[in-house]
PyMOL CGO cylinders between C-alpha atoms (Angstrom):
from pymol import cmd
from pymol.cgo import CYLINDER

trace = [
    CYLINDER, 127.58, 106.04, 123.79, 128.17, 108.22, 120.78, 0.3, 1, 1, 1, 1, 1, 1,
    CYLINDER, 128.17, 108.22, 120.78, 128.16, 107.81, 117.03, 0.3, 1, 1, 1, 1, 1, 1,
    CYLINDER, 128.16, 107.81, 117.03, 131.40, 105.91, 116.27, 0.3, 1, 1, 1, 1, 1, 1,
    CYLINDER, 131.40, 105.91, 116.27, 133.07, 107.98, 113.59, 0.3, 1, 1, 1, 1, 1, 1,
    CYLINDER, 133.07, 107.98, 113.59, 132.21, 110.15, 110.65, 0.3, 1, 1, 1, 1, 1, 1,
    CYLINDER, 132.21, 110.15, 110.65, 129.12, 109.66, 108.52, 0.3, 1, 1, 1, 1, 1, 1,
    CYLINDER, 129.12, 109.66, 108.52, 129.49, 106.87, 105.96, 0.3, 1, 1, 1, 1, 1, 1,
    CYLINDER, 129.49, 106.87, 105.96, 127.03, 108.74, 103.74, 0.3, 1, 1, 1, 1, 1, 1,
    CYLINDER, 127.03, 108.74, 103.74, 127.22, 112.47, 104.36, 0.3, 1, 1, 1, 1, 1, 1,
    CYLINDER, 127.22, 112.47, 104.36, 123.98, 114.44, 104.36, 0.3, 1, 1, 1, 1, 1, 1,
    CYLINDER, 123.98, 114.44, 104.36, 123.42, 116.58, 101.29, 0.3, 1, 1, 1, 1, 1, 1,
    CYLINDER, 123.42, 116.58, 101.29, 123.94, 120.31, 101.69, 0.3, 1, 1, 1, 1, 1, 1,
    CYLINDER, 123.94, 120.31, 101.69, 120.71, 122.31, 101.77, 0.3, 1, 1, 1, 1, 1, 1,
    CYLINDER, 120.71, 122.31, 101.77, 121.31, 123.68, 98.27, 0.3, 1, 1, 1, 1, 1, 1,
    CYLINDER, 121.31, 123.68, 98.27, 121.68, 120.10, 96.93, 0.3, 1, 1, 1, 1, 1, 1,
    CYLINDER, 121.68, 120.10, 96.93, 118.29, 118.98, 98.24, 0.3, 1, 1, 1, 1, 1, 1,
    CYLINDER, 118.29, 118.98, 98.24, 115.33, 118.60, 95.89, 0.3, 1, 1, 1, 1, 1, 1,
    CYLINDER, 115.33, 118.60, 95.89, 113.07, 121.65, 95.78, 0.3, 1, 1, 1, 1, 1, 1,
    CYLINDER, 113.07, 121.65, 95.78, 110.30, 119.95, 97.78, 0.3, 1, 1, 1, 1, 1, 1,
    CYLINDER, 110.30, 119.95, 97.78, 112.75, 119.50, 100.67, 0.3, 1, 1, 1, 1, 1, 1,
    CYLINDER, 112.75, 119.50, 100.67, 114.31, 122.96, 100.40, 0.3, 1, 1, 1, 1, 1, 1,
    CYLINDER, 114.31, 122.96, 100.40, 110.88, 124.62, 100.41, 0.3, 1, 1, 1, 1, 1, 1,
    CYLINDER, 110.88, 124.62, 100.41, 109.14, 122.28, 102.86, 0.3, 1, 1, 1, 1, 1, 1,
    CYLINDER, 109.14, 122.28, 102.86, 109.02, 122.25, 106.66, 0.3, 1, 1, 1, 1, 1, 1,
    CYLINDER, 109.02, 122.25, 106.66, 112.29, 122.25, 108.63, 0.3, 1, 1, 1, 1, 1, 1,
    CYLINDER, 112.29, 122.25, 108.63, 111.88, 118.55, 109.55, 0.3, 1, 1, 1, 1, 1, 1,
    CYLINDER, 111.88, 118.55, 109.55, 112.79, 117.78, 105.93, 0.3, 1, 1, 1, 1, 1, 1,
    CYLINDER, 112.79, 117.78, 105.93, 116.24, 119.24, 106.55, 0.3, 1, 1, 1, 1, 1, 1,
    CYLINDER, 116.24, 119.24, 106.55, 117.39, 117.20, 109.54, 0.3, 1, 1, 1, 1, 1, 1,
    CYLINDER, 117.39, 117.20, 109.54, 120.40, 114.94, 108.97, 0.3, 1, 1, 1, 1, 1, 1,
    CYLINDER, 120.40, 114.94, 108.97, 118.49, 111.71, 108.44, 0.3, 1, 1, 1, 1, 1, 1,
    CYLINDER, 118.49, 111.71, 108.44, 116.35, 113.29, 105.71, 0.3, 1, 1, 1, 1, 1, 1,
    CYLINDER, 116.35, 113.29, 105.71, 119.34, 114.99, 104.09, 0.3, 1, 1, 1, 1, 1, 1,
    CYLINDER, 119.34, 114.99, 104.09, 121.15, 111.64, 104.09, 0.3, 1, 1, 1, 1, 1, 1,
    CYLINDER, 121.15, 111.64, 104.09, 118.23, 109.72, 102.61, 0.3, 1, 1, 1, 1, 1, 1,
    CYLINDER, 118.23, 109.72, 102.61, 117.91, 112.45, 99.95, 0.3, 1, 1, 1, 1, 1, 1,
    CYLINDER, 117.91, 112.45, 99.95, 120.77, 110.65, 98.16, 0.3, 1, 1, 1, 1, 1, 1,
    CYLINDER, 120.77, 110.65, 98.16, 118.03, 108.19, 97.11, 0.3, 1, 1, 1, 1, 1, 1,
    CYLINDER, 118.03, 108.19, 97.11, 114.94, 110.25, 96.43, 0.3, 1, 1, 1, 1, 1, 1,
    CYLINDER, 114.94, 110.25, 96.43, 113.07, 107.28, 94.93, 0.3, 1, 1, 1, 1, 1, 1,
    CYLINDER, 113.07, 107.28, 94.93, 113.40, 105.54, 98.29, 0.3, 1, 1, 1, 1, 1, 1,
    CYLINDER, 113.40, 105.54, 98.29, 112.92, 108.64, 100.41, 0.3, 1, 1, 1, 1, 1, 1,
    CYLINDER, 112.92, 108.64, 100.41, 109.53, 109.69, 99.02, 0.3, 1, 1, 1, 1, 1, 1,
    CYLINDER, 109.53, 109.69, 99.02, 107.58, 106.46, 99.72, 0.3, 1, 1, 1, 1, 1, 1,
    CYLINDER, 107.58, 106.46, 99.72, 109.41, 105.92, 103.01, 0.3, 1, 1, 1, 1, 1, 1,
    CYLINDER, 109.41, 105.92, 103.01, 108.52, 109.46, 104.08, 0.3, 1, 1, 1, 1, 1, 1,
    CYLINDER, 108.52, 109.46, 104.08, 104.84, 108.79, 103.36, 0.3, 1, 1, 1, 1, 1, 1,
    CYLINDER, 104.84, 108.79, 103.36, 104.93, 105.65, 105.53, 0.3, 1, 1, 1, 1, 1, 1,
    CYLINDER, 104.93, 105.65, 105.53, 106.87, 107.47, 108.27, 0.3, 1, 1, 1, 1, 1, 1,
    CYLINDER, 106.87, 107.47, 108.27, 104.22, 110.19, 108.15, 0.3, 1, 1, 1, 1, 1, 1,
    CYLINDER, 104.22, 110.19, 108.15, 101.56, 107.60, 108.96, 0.3, 1, 1, 1, 1, 1, 1,
    CYLINDER, 101.56, 107.60, 108.96, 103.55, 106.31, 111.91, 0.3, 1, 1, 1, 1, 1, 1,
    CYLINDER, 103.55, 106.31, 111.91, 104.27, 109.81, 113.20, 0.3, 1, 1, 1, 1, 1, 1,
    CYLINDER, 104.27, 109.81, 113.20, 100.59, 110.41, 113.65, 0.3, 1, 1, 1, 1, 1, 1,
    CYLINDER, 100.59, 110.41, 113.65, 99.12, 111.79, 110.48, 0.3, 1, 1, 1, 1, 1, 1,
    CYLINDER, 99.12, 111.79, 110.48, 96.91, 108.71, 110.17, 0.3, 1, 1, 1, 1, 1, 1,
    CYLINDER, 96.91, 108.71, 110.17, 98.12, 106.38, 112.97, 0.3, 1, 1, 1, 1, 1, 1,
    CYLINDER, 98.12, 106.38, 112.97, 95.53, 105.11, 115.41, 0.3, 1, 1, 1, 1, 1, 1,
    CYLINDER, 95.53, 105.11, 115.41, 97.95, 105.54, 118.34, 0.3, 1, 1, 1, 1, 1, 1,
    CYLINDER, 97.95, 105.54, 118.34, 98.11, 108.76, 120.28, 0.3, 1, 1, 1, 1, 1, 1,
    CYLINDER, 98.11, 108.76, 120.28, 101.38, 110.69, 120.46, 0.3, 1, 1, 1, 1, 1, 1,
    CYLINDER, 101.38, 110.69, 120.46, 102.28, 109.52, 123.95, 0.3, 1, 1, 1, 1, 1, 1,
    CYLINDER, 102.28, 109.52, 123.95, 101.78, 105.85, 123.06, 0.3, 1, 1, 1, 1, 1, 1,
    CYLINDER, 101.78, 105.85, 123.06, 103.76, 106.26, 119.83, 0.3, 1, 1, 1, 1, 1, 1,
    CYLINDER, 103.76, 106.26, 119.83, 106.67, 107.97, 121.57, 0.3, 1, 1, 1, 1, 1, 1,
    CYLINDER, 106.67, 107.97, 121.57, 106.84, 105.33, 124.33, 0.3, 1, 1, 1, 1, 1, 1,
    CYLINDER, 106.84, 105.33, 124.33, 107.24, 102.72, 121.58, 0.3, 1, 1, 1, 1, 1, 1,
    CYLINDER, 107.24, 102.72, 121.58, 109.76, 104.77, 119.58, 0.3, 1, 1, 1, 1, 1, 1,
    CYLINDER, 109.76, 104.77, 119.58, 111.91, 105.77, 122.53, 0.3, 1, 1, 1, 1, 1, 1,
    CYLINDER, 111.91, 105.77, 122.53, 112.04, 102.18, 123.82, 0.3, 1, 1, 1, 1, 1, 1,
    CYLINDER, 112.04, 102.18, 123.82, 112.98, 100.99, 120.34, 0.3, 1, 1, 1, 1, 1, 1,
    CYLINDER, 112.98, 100.99, 120.34, 115.69, 103.65, 120.07, 0.3, 1, 1, 1, 1, 1, 1,
    CYLINDER, 115.69, 103.65, 120.07, 117.00, 102.65, 123.49, 0.3, 1, 1, 1, 1, 1, 1,
    CYLINDER, 117.00, 102.65, 123.49, 116.95, 98.93, 122.70, 0.3, 1, 1, 1, 1, 1, 1,
    CYLINDER, 116.95, 98.93, 122.70, 118.99, 99.57, 119.54, 0.3, 1, 1, 1, 1, 1, 1,
    CYLINDER, 118.99, 99.57, 119.54, 121.26, 102.07, 121.33, 0.3, 1, 1, 1, 1, 1, 1,
    CYLINDER, 121.26, 102.07, 121.33, 120.64, 104.69, 118.65, 0.3, 1, 1, 1, 1, 1, 1,
    CYLINDER, 120.64, 104.69, 118.65, 121.85, 108.11, 119.78, 0.3, 1, 1, 1, 1, 1, 1,
    CYLINDER, 121.85, 108.11, 119.78, 120.18, 109.90, 116.89, 0.3, 1, 1, 1, 1, 1, 1,
    CYLINDER, 120.18, 109.90, 116.89, 116.81, 108.20, 117.32, 0.3, 1, 1, 1, 1, 1, 1,
    CYLINDER, 116.81, 108.20, 117.32, 116.79, 108.72, 121.06, 0.3, 1, 1, 1, 1, 1, 1,
    CYLINDER, 116.79, 108.72, 121.06, 117.82, 112.36, 120.85, 0.3, 1, 1, 1, 1, 1, 1,
    CYLINDER, 117.82, 112.36, 120.85, 115.25, 113.35, 118.23, 0.3, 1, 1, 1, 1, 1, 1,
    CYLINDER, 115.25, 113.35, 118.23, 112.43, 111.54, 120.01, 0.3, 1, 1, 1, 1, 1, 1,
    CYLINDER, 112.43, 111.54, 120.01, 113.24, 112.96, 123.43, 0.3, 1, 1, 1, 1, 1, 1,
    CYLINDER, 113.24, 112.96, 123.43, 112.21, 116.29, 121.89, 0.3, 1, 1, 1, 1, 1, 1,
    CYLINDER, 112.21, 116.29, 121.89, 109.17, 114.82, 120.14, 0.3, 1, 1, 1, 1, 1, 1,
    CYLINDER, 109.17, 114.82, 120.14, 108.25, 112.82, 123.24, 0.3, 1, 1, 1, 1, 1, 1,
    CYLINDER, 108.25, 112.82, 123.24, 108.21, 115.96, 125.37, 0.3, 1, 1, 1, 1, 1, 1,
    CYLINDER, 108.21, 115.96, 125.37, 105.89, 117.56, 122.83, 0.3, 1, 1, 1, 1, 1, 1,
    CYLINDER, 105.89, 117.56, 122.83, 103.68, 114.45, 123.04, 0.3, 1, 1, 1, 1, 1, 1,
    CYLINDER, 103.68, 114.45, 123.04, 103.15, 114.59, 126.79, 0.3, 1, 1, 1, 1, 1, 1,
    CYLINDER, 103.15, 114.59, 126.79, 106.11, 112.70, 128.25, 0.3, 1, 1, 1, 1, 1, 1,
    CYLINDER, 106.11, 112.70, 128.25, 108.13, 114.43, 130.96, 0.3, 1, 1, 1, 1, 1, 1,
    CYLINDER, 108.13, 114.43, 130.96, 111.89, 114.06, 131.46, 0.3, 1, 1, 1, 1, 1, 1,
    CYLINDER, 111.89, 114.06, 131.46, 111.48, 111.57, 134.33, 0.3, 1, 1, 1, 1, 1, 1,
    CYLINDER, 111.48, 111.57, 134.33, 109.25, 109.37, 132.17, 0.3, 1, 1, 1, 1, 1, 1,
    CYLINDER, 109.25, 109.37, 132.17, 111.66, 109.57, 129.25, 0.3, 1, 1, 1, 1, 1, 1,
    CYLINDER, 111.66, 109.57, 129.25, 114.54, 108.45, 131.45, 0.3, 1, 1, 1, 1, 1, 1,
    CYLINDER, 114.54, 108.45, 131.45, 112.33, 105.70, 132.93, 0.3, 1, 1, 1, 1, 1, 1,
    CYLINDER, 112.33, 105.70, 132.93, 111.82, 104.33, 129.39, 0.3, 1, 1, 1, 1, 1, 1,
    CYLINDER, 111.82, 104.33, 129.39, 115.57, 103.72, 129.22, 0.3, 1, 1, 1, 1, 1, 1,
    CYLINDER, 115.57, 103.72, 129.22, 115.60, 102.11, 132.67, 0.3, 1, 1, 1, 1, 1, 1,
    CYLINDER, 115.60, 102.11, 132.67, 112.47, 100.01, 132.14, 0.3, 1, 1, 1, 1, 1, 1,
    CYLINDER, 112.47, 100.01, 132.14, 111.37, 97.61, 133.65, 0.3, 1, 1, 1, 1, 1, 1,
    CYLINDER, 111.37, 97.61, 133.65, 112.78, 99.40, 136.70, 0.3, 1, 1, 1, 1, 1, 1,
    CYLINDER, 112.78, 99.40, 136.70, 111.11, 102.63, 137.70, 0.3, 1, 1, 1, 1, 1, 1,
    CYLINDER, 111.11, 102.63, 137.70, 108.42, 104.70, 136.14, 0.3, 1, 1, 1, 1, 1, 1,
    CYLINDER, 108.42, 104.70, 136.14, 104.78, 105.05, 137.07, 0.3, 1, 1, 1, 1, 1, 1,
    CYLINDER, 104.78, 105.05, 137.07, 103.34, 103.44, 133.96, 0.3, 1, 1, 1, 1, 1, 1,
    CYLINDER, 103.34, 103.44, 133.96, 99.71, 102.59, 133.39, 0.3, 1, 1, 1, 1, 1, 1,
    CYLINDER, 99.71, 102.59, 133.39, 98.89, 98.99, 132.56, 0.3, 1, 1, 1, 1, 1, 1,
    CYLINDER, 98.89, 98.99, 132.56, 98.56, 99.89, 128.87, 0.3, 1, 1, 1, 1, 1, 1,
    CYLINDER, 98.56, 99.89, 128.87, 101.89, 101.75, 128.84, 0.3, 1, 1, 1, 1, 1, 1,
    CYLINDER, 101.89, 101.75, 128.84, 103.60, 98.78, 130.49, 0.3, 1, 1, 1, 1, 1, 1,
    CYLINDER, 103.60, 98.78, 130.49, 102.21, 96.56, 127.73, 0.3, 1, 1, 1, 1, 1, 1,
    CYLINDER, 102.21, 96.56, 127.73, 103.57, 98.95, 125.07, 0.3, 1, 1, 1, 1, 1, 1,
    CYLINDER, 103.57, 98.95, 125.07, 107.03, 98.86, 126.65, 0.3, 1, 1, 1, 1, 1, 1,
    CYLINDER, 107.03, 98.86, 126.65, 106.87, 95.06, 126.82, 0.3, 1, 1, 1, 1, 1, 1,
    CYLINDER, 106.87, 95.06, 126.82, 105.69, 94.86, 123.19, 0.3, 1, 1, 1, 1, 1, 1,
    CYLINDER, 105.69, 94.86, 123.19, 108.71, 96.92, 122.09, 0.3, 1, 1, 1, 1, 1, 1,
    CYLINDER, 108.71, 96.92, 122.09, 111.00, 94.61, 124.07, 0.3, 1, 1, 1, 1, 1, 1,
    CYLINDER, 111.00, 94.61, 124.07, 109.31, 91.45, 122.76, 0.3, 1, 1, 1, 1, 1, 1,
    CYLINDER, 109.31, 91.45, 122.76, 109.69, 92.63, 119.16, 0.3, 1, 1, 1, 1, 1, 1,
    CYLINDER, 109.69, 92.63, 119.16, 113.33, 93.58, 119.77, 0.3, 1, 1, 1, 1, 1, 1,
    CYLINDER, 113.33, 93.58, 119.77, 114.22, 90.26, 121.42, 0.3, 1, 1, 1, 1, 1, 1,
    CYLINDER, 114.22, 90.26, 121.42, 112.02, 87.77, 119.55, 0.3, 1, 1, 1, 1, 1, 1,
    CYLINDER, 112.02, 87.77, 119.55, 110.72, 89.55, 116.41, 0.3, 1, 1, 1, 1, 1, 1,
    CYLINDER, 110.72, 89.55, 116.41, 107.18, 88.93, 117.67, 0.3, 1, 1, 1, 1, 1, 1,
    CYLINDER, 107.18, 88.93, 117.67, 104.94, 89.96, 120.55, 0.3, 1, 1, 1, 1, 1, 1,
    CYLINDER, 104.94, 89.96, 120.55, 104.53, 87.24, 123.17, 0.3, 1, 1, 1, 1, 1, 1,
    CYLINDER, 104.53, 87.24, 123.17, 101.16, 85.65, 123.76, 0.3, 1, 1, 1, 1, 1, 1,
    CYLINDER, 101.16, 85.65, 123.76, 100.75, 87.25, 127.19, 0.3, 1, 1, 1, 1, 1, 1,
    CYLINDER, 100.75, 87.25, 127.19, 101.66, 90.72, 125.93, 0.3, 1, 1, 1, 1, 1, 1,
    CYLINDER, 101.66, 90.72, 125.93, 99.44, 90.33, 122.85, 0.3, 1, 1, 1, 1, 1, 1,
    CYLINDER, 99.44, 90.33, 122.85, 96.46, 89.26, 124.94, 0.3, 1, 1, 1, 1, 1, 1,
    CYLINDER, 96.46, 89.26, 124.94, 96.96, 92.22, 127.25, 0.3, 1, 1, 1, 1, 1, 1,
    CYLINDER, 96.96, 92.22, 127.25, 97.22, 94.64, 124.33, 0.3, 1, 1, 1, 1, 1, 1,
    CYLINDER, 97.22, 94.64, 124.33, 94.22, 93.11, 122.58, 0.3, 1, 1, 1, 1, 1, 1,
    CYLINDER, 94.22, 93.11, 122.58, 92.08, 93.80, 125.65, 0.3, 1, 1, 1, 1, 1, 1,
    CYLINDER, 92.08, 93.80, 125.65, 92.72, 97.55, 125.22, 0.3, 1, 1, 1, 1, 1, 1,
    CYLINDER, 92.72, 97.55, 125.22, 93.51, 98.17, 121.56, 0.3, 1, 1, 1, 1, 1, 1,
    CYLINDER, 93.51, 98.17, 121.56, 91.64, 97.63, 118.29, 0.3, 1, 1, 1, 1, 1, 1,
    CYLINDER, 91.64, 97.63, 118.29, 93.08, 95.50, 115.51, 0.3, 1, 1, 1, 1, 1, 1,
    CYLINDER, 93.08, 95.50, 115.51, 94.15, 98.67, 113.67, 0.3, 1, 1, 1, 1, 1, 1,
    CYLINDER, 94.15, 98.67, 113.67, 95.93, 99.88, 116.79, 0.3, 1, 1, 1, 1, 1, 1,
    CYLINDER, 95.93, 99.88, 116.79, 97.64, 96.51, 117.26, 0.3, 1, 1, 1, 1, 1, 1,
    CYLINDER, 97.64, 96.51, 117.26, 98.96, 96.75, 113.71, 0.3, 1, 1, 1, 1, 1, 1,
    CYLINDER, 98.96, 96.75, 113.71, 100.12, 100.32, 114.35, 0.3, 1, 1, 1, 1, 1, 1,
    CYLINDER, 100.12, 100.32, 114.35, 102.00, 99.11, 117.44, 0.3, 1, 1, 1, 1, 1, 1,
    CYLINDER, 102.00, 99.11, 117.44, 103.86, 96.48, 115.38, 0.3, 1, 1, 1, 1, 1, 1,
    CYLINDER, 103.86, 96.48, 115.38, 104.57, 98.83, 112.50, 0.3, 1, 1, 1, 1, 1, 1,
    CYLINDER, 104.57, 98.83, 112.50, 105.74, 101.65, 114.79, 0.3, 1, 1, 1, 1, 1, 1,
    CYLINDER, 105.74, 101.65, 114.79, 108.37, 99.40, 116.35, 0.3, 1, 1, 1, 1, 1, 1,
    CYLINDER, 108.37, 99.40, 116.35, 109.24, 97.94, 112.95, 0.3, 1, 1, 1, 1, 1, 1,
    CYLINDER, 109.24, 97.94, 112.95, 109.57, 101.36, 111.30, 0.3, 1, 1, 1, 1, 1, 1,
    CYLINDER, 109.57, 101.36, 111.30, 111.88, 102.65, 114.01, 0.3, 1, 1, 1, 1, 1, 1,
    CYLINDER, 111.88, 102.65, 114.01, 113.90, 99.44, 114.03, 0.3, 1, 1, 1, 1, 1, 1,
    CYLINDER, 113.90, 99.44, 114.03, 114.55, 100.05, 110.32, 0.3, 1, 1, 1, 1, 1, 1,
    CYLINDER, 114.55, 100.05, 110.32, 115.40, 103.69, 111.09, 0.3, 1, 1, 1, 1, 1, 1,
    CYLINDER, 115.40, 103.69, 111.09, 117.84, 102.63, 113.83, 0.3, 1, 1, 1, 1, 1, 1,
    CYLINDER, 117.84, 102.63, 113.83, 119.53, 100.16, 111.47, 0.3, 1, 1, 1, 1, 1, 1,
    CYLINDER, 119.53, 100.16, 111.47, 119.95, 102.94, 108.91, 0.3, 1, 1, 1, 1, 1, 1,
    CYLINDER, 119.95, 102.94, 108.91, 121.07, 105.62, 111.37, 0.3, 1, 1, 1, 1, 1, 1,
    CYLINDER, 121.07, 105.62, 111.37, 123.70, 103.40, 112.95, 0.3, 1, 1, 1, 1, 1, 1,
    CYLINDER, 123.70, 103.40, 112.95, 124.96, 101.81, 109.74, 0.3, 1, 1, 1, 1, 1, 1,
    CYLINDER, 124.96, 101.81, 109.74, 125.46, 105.04, 107.80, 0.3, 1, 1, 1, 1, 1, 1,
    CYLINDER, 125.46, 105.04, 107.80, 126.39, 106.92, 111.00, 0.3, 1, 1, 1, 1, 1, 1,
    CYLINDER, 126.39, 106.92, 111.00, 123.98, 109.79, 110.68, 0.3, 1, 1, 1, 1, 1, 1,
    CYLINDER, 123.98, 109.79, 110.68, 125.37, 112.51, 112.93, 0.3, 1, 1, 1, 1, 1, 1,
    CYLINDER, 125.37, 112.51, 112.93, 123.31, 114.25, 115.59, 0.3, 1, 1, 1, 1, 1, 1,
    CYLINDER, 123.31, 114.25, 115.59, 121.62, 117.47, 114.53, 0.3, 1, 1, 1, 1, 1, 1,
    CYLINDER, 121.62, 117.47, 114.53, 122.68, 120.68, 116.27, 0.3, 1, 1, 1, 1, 1, 1,
    CYLINDER, 122.68, 120.68, 116.27, 121.14, 120.98, 119.70, 0.3, 1, 1, 1, 1, 1, 1,
    CYLINDER, 121.14, 120.98, 119.70, 120.06, 117.33, 119.89, 0.3, 1, 1, 1, 1, 1, 1,
    CYLINDER, 120.06, 117.33, 119.89, 121.54, 115.07, 122.56, 0.3, 1, 1, 1, 1, 1, 1,
    CYLINDER, 121.54, 115.07, 122.56, 122.15, 111.34, 122.37, 0.3, 1, 1, 1, 1, 1, 1,
    CYLINDER, 122.15, 111.34, 122.37, 121.53, 108.46, 124.73, 0.3, 1, 1, 1, 1, 1, 1,
    CYLINDER, 121.53, 108.46, 124.73, 121.65, 109.10, 128.47, 0.3, 1, 1, 1, 1, 1, 1,
    CYLINDER, 121.65, 109.10, 128.47, 124.33, 107.52, 130.62, 0.3, 1, 1, 1, 1, 1, 1,
    CYLINDER, 124.33, 107.52, 130.62, 122.72, 105.23, 133.16, 0.3, 1, 1, 1, 1, 1, 1,
]
cmd.load_cgo(trace, "trace")
């Protein structure tokens, strides 16, 4: 799968970005951020929330977060989301076999019981907009209430991101691949 056509909203050129983006870390200049910079009043509060999810204050560890995000990106068939989070997932402790197994799940992969529950939670939320009773009970045996909320909001945040990426056709950044062919 690939992004079907040109961007519907083109990313701003670097010299068109607000100063805080031009002078900030490189992550502020990837295509999704440069596209959302068209609406700075939306971008700033969204970026703060995304920062929570990405681990600045989330109660989930990086590996757990990336399992949820990659499964969400796969479920929504988002090339951009998948490609960016393959890189982030590797930096969070996932290896290439595990990343591919997320796409193939429930087949394959040597997942712990907790990781299996995270994958199922992502699928439950994708399919039913809620976590099933069995999955919830399993998660609740291992995770605090704060962590349970972070699980829901991680999948929800990246569902919103996938909707945006696919609708406005944000193009892949240089050096970032898309979805694998299975």
